[in-house]
FITIFI-793792 format. One record per residue (C-alpha): residue in three letters; chain; y, x, z. Coordinates in steps of 0.1 Angstrom, whole numbers. Each point is the difference from the previous one (the first is absolute). Last residue first. Layout:
<nodes>
NODE  resn  chain      y      x      z
NODE   ALA      A      Y      X      Z
...
</nodes>
This chain:
<nodes>
NODE  resn  chain      y      x      z
NODE   UNK      A   -168    221     13
NODE   UNK      A     18     17    -29
NODE   UNK      A     15    -30    -17
NODE   UNK      A     11    -16     33
NODE   UNK      A     18     33     10
NODE   UNK      A     18      0    -34
NODE   UNK      A      9    -37      3
NODE   UNK      A     14      3     35
NODE   UNK      A     19     32     -9
NODE   UNK      A     17    -19    -29
NODE   UNK      A      7    -31     19
NODE   UNK      A     15     20     30
NODE   UNK      A     21     20    -23
NODE   UNK      A     13    -30    -18
NODE   UNK      A      9    -17     34
NODE   UNK      A     21     28      9
NODE   UNK      A     16      6    -33
NODE   UNK      A     11    -37     -4
NODE   UNK      A      6     -7     36
NODE   UNK      A     29     25      2
NODE   UNK      A     22    -26    -17
NODE   UNK      A     -5    -28     23
NODE   UNK      A     -1    -34    -16
NODE   UNK      A     23    -30      2
NODE   UNK      A     -5    -37    -11
NODE   UNK      A     33    -18     12
NODE   UNK      A      1    -25    -28
NODE   UNK      A    -32    -13     16
NODE   UNK      A    -38      1    -11
NODE   UNK      A     -4     33     21
NODE   UNK      A     27      6     26
NODE   UNK      A    -14     32     14
NODE   UNK      A    -13     34    -14
NODE   UNK      A    -30     23     -3
NODE   UNK      A    -12      6    -34
NODE   UNK      A    -37     -2     -5
NODE   UNK      A    -33      8     16
NODE   UNK      A     -1    -36     17
NODE   UNK      A    -36     -7    -10
NODE   UNK      A    -35     15      8
NODE   UNK      A    -33    -11    -12
NODE   UNK      A    -35     15      4
NODE   UNK      A    -35    -11    -11
NODE   UNK      A     14    -20    -29
NODE   UNK      A    -12    -34    -14
NODE   UNK      A      8    -28     26
NODE   UNK      A     35     16      8
NODE   UNK      A     11      5    -35
NODE   UNK      A     20    -33     -3
NODE   UNK      A     18      9     31
NODE   UNK      A     17     28    -16
NODE   UNK      A     22    -24    -19
NODE   UNK      A     19    -10     30
NODE   UNK      A      3    -25     28
NODE   UNK      A     25      4     29
NODE   UNK      A     -2     26     27
NODE   UNK      A     17     -2     35
NODE   UNK      A    -28    -24     15
NODE   UNK      A    -24     26    -14
NODE   UNK      A     14     26     25
NODE   UNK      A      4     31    -21
NODE   UNK      A    -25     27      8
NODE   UNK      A     10     35     13
NODE   UNK      A     13     32    -19
NODE   UNK      A      3     33     18
NODE   UNK      A     31     23     -4
NODE   UNK      A     17     13    -32
NODE   UNK      A     -8     38      5
NODE   UNK      A    -20      0    -32
NODE   UNK      A    -32      6     20
NODE   UNK      A     10    -32     21
NODE   UNK      A      4    -20    -32
NODE   UNK      A    -34     12    -15
NODE   UNK      A    -18     -8     34
NODE   UNK      A     16    -36     -1
NODE   UNK      A    -14     -4    -35
NODE   UNK      A    -35     12     12
NODE   UNK      A      3    -25     29
NODE   UNK      A     12    -28    -21
NODE   UNK      A    -29      4    -24
NODE   UNK      A    -25     -3     30
NODE   UNK      A     18    -32     10
NODE   UNK      A     -5    -14    -34
NODE   UNK      A    -35     10      0
NODE   UNK      A     -6    -18     33
NODE   UNK      A     12    -33    -17
NODE   UNK      A     33    -16     11
NODE   UNK      A     -2    -27    -26
NODE   UNK      A     25     -2    -27
NODE   UNK      A      3    -38     -2
NODE   UNK      A     -3    -20    -31
NODE   UNK      A     32    -12    -20
NODE   UNK      A      0    -36    -10
NODE   UNK      A    -14    -29    -19
NODE   UNK      A      4    -33     14
NODE   UNK      A    -16    -18     31
NODE   UNK      A      0    -40     -1
NODE   UNK      A      5    -22     30
NODE   UNK      A    -11    -37     -2
NODE   UNK      A     14    -28     21
NODE   UNK      A    -10    -34     11
NODE   UNK      A     20    -28     18
NODE   UNK      A    -10    -36     13
NODE   UNK      A     -3     12     36
NODE   UNK      A      8     38      7
NODE   UNK      A    -23     25    -19
NODE   UNK      A    -23     26     15
NODE   UNK      A     -9     13    -35
NODE   UNK      A     30     22     -1
NODE   UNK      A    -10     18     32
NODE   UNK      A    -34      8    -15
NODE   UNK      A     17     14    -31
NODE   UNK      A     22     22     20
NODE   UNK      A    -28     14     19
NODE   UNK      A    -21      6    -32
NODE   UNK      A     31     18    -15
NODE   UNK      A      3     21     32
NODE   UNK      A    -36     13     -1
NODE   UNK      A      4      9    -38
NODE   UNK      A     32     18      7
NODE   UNK      A    -15     19     29
NODE   UNK      A    -31     12    -20
NODE   UNK      A     23     10    -29
NODE   UNK      A     21     23     26
NODE   UNK      A     34      4     12
NODE   UNK      A     11    -37     -5
NODE   UNK      A     32    -11    -15
NODE   UNK      A      0    -40     -5
NODE   UNK      A     26    -18    -23
NODE   UNK      A     19    -32      0
NODE   UNK      A      5    -33    -18
NODE   UNK      A      3    -34     15
NODE   UNK      A     -2    -33    -19
NODE   UNK      A      3    -35     15
NODE   UNK      A     -7    -35    -13
NODE   UNK      A      1    -36     10
NODE   UNK      A     28      1     25
NODE   UNK      A      4    -32     21
NODE   UNK      A     31    -17    -12
NODE   UNK      A     31     -9     20
NODE   UNK      A     15     35      0
NODE   UNK      A     -2      1    -38
NODE   UNK      A    -17     22    -25
NODE   UNK      A      6     21    -30
NODE   UNK      A    -12     37     -4
NODE   UNK      A      8     28    -23
NODE   UNK      A    -16     34     -9
NODE   UNK      A      3     37      0
NODE   UNK      A    -19     33     -2
NODE   UNK      A      8      3    -38
NODE   UNK      A    -35     -1    -14
NODE   UNK      A    -13    -21     28
NODE   UNK      A     23    -30     -7
NODE   UNK      A    -11    -27     24
NODE   UNK      A     12    -36     -3
NODE   UNK      A     -4    -21     31
NODE   UNK      A      5    -38      2
NODE   UNK      A      0    -22     31
NODE   UNK      A     10     29     22
NODE   UNK      A     -9     36      7
NODE   UNK      A      8     36    -11
NODE   UNK      A     -7     32     19
NODE   UNK      A      6     38    -10
NODE   UNK      A     -9     32     15
NODE   UNK      A    -28     -8     25
NODE   UNK      A    -10     33     14
NODE   UNK      A    -33     16     10
NODE   UNK      A      0     35     17
NODE   UNK      A    -32     19     11
NODE   UNK      A      0     34     15
NODE   UNK      A    -22    -14     30
NODE   UNK      A    -12    -35     -4
NODE   UNK      A     12    -18     33
NODE   UNK      A     28    -19    -20
NODE   UNK      A    -26    -20    -19
NODE   UNK      A     -5    -29     23
NODE   UNK      A     36    -12     12
NODE   UNK      A     19      8    -30
NODE   UNK      A    -25    -14    -25
NODE   UNK      A     -3    -30     22
NODE   UNK      A     36     -6     -1
NODE   UNK      A     -1      3    -39
NODE   UNK      A    -28    -26     -1
NODE   UNK      A     17    -24     23
NODE   UNK      A     32      3    -18
NODE   UNK      A    -16     -7    -33
NODE   UNK      A    -17    -30     15
NODE   UNK      A     33    -13     13
NODE   UNK      A     16      5    -33
NODE   UNK      A    -27    -20    -20
NODE   UNK      A      0    -32     20
NODE   UNK      A    -14     -5     36
NODE   UNK      A    -22    -33     -4
NODE   UNK      A      7    -29    -24
NODE   UNK      A    -29    -25      5
NODE   UNK      A     -8     11     36
NODE   UNK      A     38     -2     10
NODE   UNK      A     17     34      5
NODE   UNK      A     29     -8    -24
NODE   UNK      A      6    -38     -6
NODE   UNK      A     38      1      9
NODE   UNK      A      4     28    -26
NODE   UNK      A     -9    -24    -28
NODE   UNK      A    -33     12    -17
NODE   UNK      A    -12     29    -21
NODE   UNK      A    -36     13     10
NODE   UNK      A     -1     38      2
NODE   UNK      A     -9     29    -21
NODE   UNK      A      3     37      7
NODE   UNK      A     -1     29    -23
NODE   UNK      A     -1     36     15
NODE   UNK      A      6     29    -24
NODE   UNK      A    -11     36      9
NODE   UNK      A     11     34    -11
NODE   UNK      A    -20     33      7
NODE   UNK      A     14     33     11
NODE   UNK      A    -20     29     10
NODE   UNK      A      8     22     30
NODE   UNK      A      2     38     -6
NODE   UNK      A    -19     27     16
NODE   UNK      A     -4     36     -1
NODE   UNK      A     39      2     -6
NODE   UNK      A     19     32      6
NODE   UNK      A     24     10     29
NODE   UNK      A     23     30      9
NODE   UNK      A     19     -4    -32
NODE   UNK      A     14    -32     10
NODE   UNK      A      9    -26    -26
NODE   UNK      A    -25    -27     12
NODE   UNK      A    -24      8    -29
NODE   UNK      A     21     16    -29
NODE   UNK      A    -26     -7    -27
NODE   UNK      A    -18     29    -15
NODE   UNK      A    -35    -14      4
NODE   UNK      A    -30     24      1
NODE   UNK      A    -35    -14     -9
NODE   UNK      A    -32     21      6
NODE   UNK      A    -35     -2    -17
NODE   UNK      A     13    -12    -33
NODE   UNK      A    -15    -18    -29
NODE   UNK      A     -3    -34     18
NODE   UNK      A     35      5     12
NODE   UNK      A     13      8    -36
NODE   UNK      A    -17    -33    -12
NODE   UNK      A     15    -19     30
NODE   UNK      A     35     14     -7
NODE   UNK      A     -2     -8    -38
NODE   UNK      A    -13    -35      7
NODE   UNK      A     29     -8     22
NODE   UNK      A     18    -23    -25
NODE   UNK      A    -31    -13    -15
NODE   UNK      A    -20    -12     32
NODE   UNK      A     34     -6     14
NODE   UNK      A      5    -30    -22
NODE   UNK      A     29      2     -1
NODE   UNK      A     27     26      1
NODE   UNK      A     10     15     32
NODE   UNK      A     36      0     11
NODE   UNK      A     10     34     17
NODE   UNK      A    -32     18    -11
NODE   UNK      A      5    -12    -36
NODE   UNK      A      2     31    -23
NODE   UNK      A    -27     20     16
NODE   UNK      A     -2     37      1
NODE   UNK      A    -36     11     -2
NODE   UNK      A     -7     37      1
NODE   UNK      A    -36     13     -4
NODE   UNK      A     -8     35     15
NODE   UNK      A    -33     22     -5
NODE   UNK      A      9     36      6
NODE   UNK      A     -7     31    -19
NODE   UNK      A     32     -2    -22
NODE   UNK      A     22     -6     30
NODE   UNK      A     -7     34     19
NODE   UNK      A     19     26    -22
NODE   UNK      A     27      4     27
NODE   UNK      A     26    -13    -23
NODE   UNK      A    -21    -32     -7
NODE   UNK      A     -5     -6     37
NODE   UNK      A     37      2      4
NODE   UNK      A      6    -22    -30
NODE   UNK      A    -24    -26     17
NODE   UNK      A     21      1     33
NODE   UNK      A     30     -5    -21
NODE   UNK      A    -14    -31    -17
NODE   UNK      A    -11    -16     32
NODE   UNK      A     34      6     16
NODE   UNK      A     16    -13    -31
NODE   UNK      A    -19    -33      2
NODE   UNK      A      7     -3     37
NODE   UNK      A     37      3     -6
NODE   UNK      A     -3    -29    -26
NODE   UNK      A    -16    -21     27
NODE   UNK      A     14    -16     21
NODE   UNK      A     21     30     12
NODE   UNK      A     25      4    -29
NODE   UNK      A    -10    -36    -12
NODE   UNK      A     35    -11     -5
NODE   UNK      A     23     29     10
NODE   UNK      A     12     19     29
NODE   UNK      A     -3     37      9
NODE   UNK      A      2     18     34
NODE   UNK      A      0     36     14
NODE   UNK      A     29     17    -19
NODE   UNK      A     21    -31     -1
NODE   UNK      A     -2    -36    -15
NODE   UNK      A    -13     13    -34
NODE   UNK      A     -1    -34    -20
NODE   UNK      A    -26    -13    -24
NODE   UNK      A     10    -32    -17
NODE   UNK      A     -8    -37     -4
NODE   UNK      A      8    -21     31
NODE   UNK      A     20    -31    -10
NODE   UNK      A    -33    -15    -11
NODE   UNK      A      1    -20    -33
NODE   UNK      A    -22     26    -18
NODE   UNK      A    -29     -6     26
NODE   UNK      A     -3     20     33
NODE   UNK      A    -33     -4     14
NODE   UNK      A    -13     31    -15
NODE   UNK      A    -25      9    -26
NODE   UNK      A    -17     33     -9
NODE   UNK      A    -27      1     26
NODE   UNK      A    -20     29     15
NODE   UNK      A    -37      6      8
NODE   UNK      A    -20     32     -2
NODE   UNK      A    -37     -4     -5
NODE   UNK      A    -22     32     10
NODE   UNK      A    -33      9    -11
NODE   UNK      A    -17     26     22
NODE   UNK      A     -8     34    -12
NODE   UNK      A    -24      9    -31
NODE   UNK      A     26      9    -23
NODE   UNK      A     23     -8    -30
NODE   UNK      A     11    -36     -3
NODE   UNK      A     36     -9     -5
NODE   UNK      A     12    -35     -2
NODE   UNK      A     32    -20     -6
NODE   UNK      A      9    -38      1
NODE   UNK      A     34    -16     -2
NODE   UNK      A     -3    -38      6
NODE   UNK      A     12    -32    -18
NODE   UNK      A     32    -19     -6
NODE   UNK      A    -12    -32     17
NODE   UNK      A    -12    -34    -10
NODE   UNK      A    -37      6      9
NODE   UNK      A    -14      3    -35
NODE   UNK      A     33     15    -13
NODE   UNK      A     -4     31     24
NODE   UNK      A     -5     27    -25
NODE   UNK      A    -18     30     13
NODE   UNK      A     20     31     -6
NODE   UNK      A    -19     33     -7
NODE   UNK      A     -2     36     13
NODE   UNK      A    -28     26     -4
NODE   UNK      A     12     27     25
NODE   UNK      A      6     36     -9
NODE   UNK      A     32      7     21
NODE   UNK      A     23     -6    -29
NODE   UNK      A    -16    -35     -5
NODE   UNK      A      9     -9     35
NODE   UNK      A     38      8     -6
NODE   UNK      A     -2    -18    -34
NODE   UNK      A    -11    -31     16
NODE   UNK      A     28      0     27
NODE   UNK      A     30    -12    -22
NODE   UNK      A    -21    -24    -20
NODE   UNK      A    -14    -16     30
NODE   UNK      A     37     -5     14
NODE   UNK      A     10    -15    -34
NODE   UNK      A    -31    -23      2
NODE   UNK      A     13    -14     32
NODE   UNK      A     34     -4    -15
NODE   UNK      A    -14    -20    -31
NODE   UNK      A    -20    -23     23
NODE   UNK      A     29    -10     22
NODE   UNK      A    -21    -23     20
NODE   UNK      A     -9     25     27
NODE   UNK      A     35     14      2
NODE   UNK      A     -1     33    -19
NODE   UNK      A     38      9     -4
NODE   UNK      A      2     37    -11
NODE   UNK      A     23     19     21
NODE   UNK      A    -27      5     27
NODE   UNK      A    -20     20    -26
NODE   UNK      A     28     21    -11
NODE   UNK      A      9      8     38
NODE   UNK      A    -37      8      6
NODE   UNK      A     -1     25    -28
NODE   UNK      A     32     16     15
NODE   UNK      A    -14      2     34
NODE   UNK      A    -32     17    -15
NODE   UNK      A     21     26    -19
NODE   UNK      A     22      7     31
NODE   UNK      A    -30      6     23
NODE   UNK      A    -21     19    -26
NODE   UNK      A      1     34     18
NODE   UNK      A    -12    -16     32
NODE   UNK      A    -30    -15    -18
NODE   UNK      A    -11     34    -14
NODE   UNK      A      4     16     34
NODE   UNK      A    -24    -26     16
NODE   UNK      A    -24      4    -29
NODE   UNK      A     -1     39      4
NODE   UNK      A     -5     -6     38
NODE   UNK      A    -29    -21     -6
NODE   UNK      A    -16     24    -26
NODE   UNK      A      4     29     24
NODE   UNK      A    -16    -21     29
NODE   UNK      A     21    -17     27
NODE   UNK      A     -1      4     37
NODE   UNK      A     11     36      0
NODE   UNK      A     30     -9    -20
NODE   UNK      A      9    -27     25
NODE   UNK      A     -3     22     31
NODE   UNK      A     20     28    -19
NODE   UNK      A     28    -24     -8
NODE   UNK      A      0    -13     37
NODE   UNK      A      2     36     13
NODE   UNK      A     29      8    -23
NODE   UNK      A     17    -33      8
NODE   UNK      A     -4      9     38
NODE   UNK      A     13     36     -4
NODE   UNK      A     31    -14    -19
NODE   UNK      A      7    -25     27
NODE   UNK      A     -4     24     29
NODE   UNK      A     23     26    -18
NODE   UNK      A     25    -26     -6
NODE   UNK      A     -2    -14     36
NODE   UNK      A      3     36     14
NODE   UNK      A     31      6    -19
NODE   UNK      A      2     24    -28
NODE   UNK      A     21     31      7
NODE   UNK      A     34      1    -17
</nodes>
């Protein structure tokens, strides 16, 4: 039977596509891509074992077990590897690995060992849904990214390139619930960033393989504490009593809404409010209690929330605006707003866009299409942001494509593991040869 026109056309197109891809890649790059393809099942098996270890942030022994699983893998590639204990910041700690052997740029690779799924979660095991999809706690966020990073480094090692590169790996144990103070819990990341020229984050970004993050908004908490003059409700608004704490809290929040919404890429959210004659605020457990009566003017109000800004300059500007609004008190009330520790923004610096361009060219040369920047409104805070102040270039979202992160429906694409590993390996090789 003669082959149909469609079959002939498809075969010819596939051949041309393969030839075009081969022409775009160097011999070393083709070797690395083939090596990664040959390890698909082994890589997936390693991911399955990692996912099946519960490593909810507060399960310190589980986080350490994930580190213990991965540390020998890095040692086999020639890395110096150690585990930094997290007792000083009440977390398990971090996996750190480093190899230095050349004059090229210093690259910091970022992952994390923990997930949001603690031992009490009903979501505990890796599942192969079908030929294209897998499910499991942290399969995309971000144990898949950790394995993608490792497979990319394996490919560089197999091609004889890794030993002449300068790479540090930091896999934190508290990305999902950061230890405090941040000066201690993020010290390994910041020290790595001070050492590095380039930082690459293997988070899953927005889950779309056609995008990566040149920018992430930071996240900073705030607490608004308001005091009024207690009195019988029949006396509210009189000169000696004034508006009370709840009216003042409402004025402040309404003013935030009216006067800050014009800031592009900014969000600010009051997540919890308490008011009455008595207010008890439990910061540690994100809870509290109140007591008050309808016929009593409220003496106290407490509101907690966060700000997500795209740059440090925007964050400082908005904080000043919020403080000015708070000072414009209603009669017989006073208020104070306090800003806590938080994740800094990953600002969209020119170097980040340049790095995205290099990464997109790698993707196109692999036949995977171009890569564009994630809208910062679709990107949460991440560990890579702590490097922004120190490195010349930063890019995140190089990890496992998928959906449903932080839920029992967390799913990843099987094909993303080798595809993203190829991108990362070739990106690092090209950066080392610039």
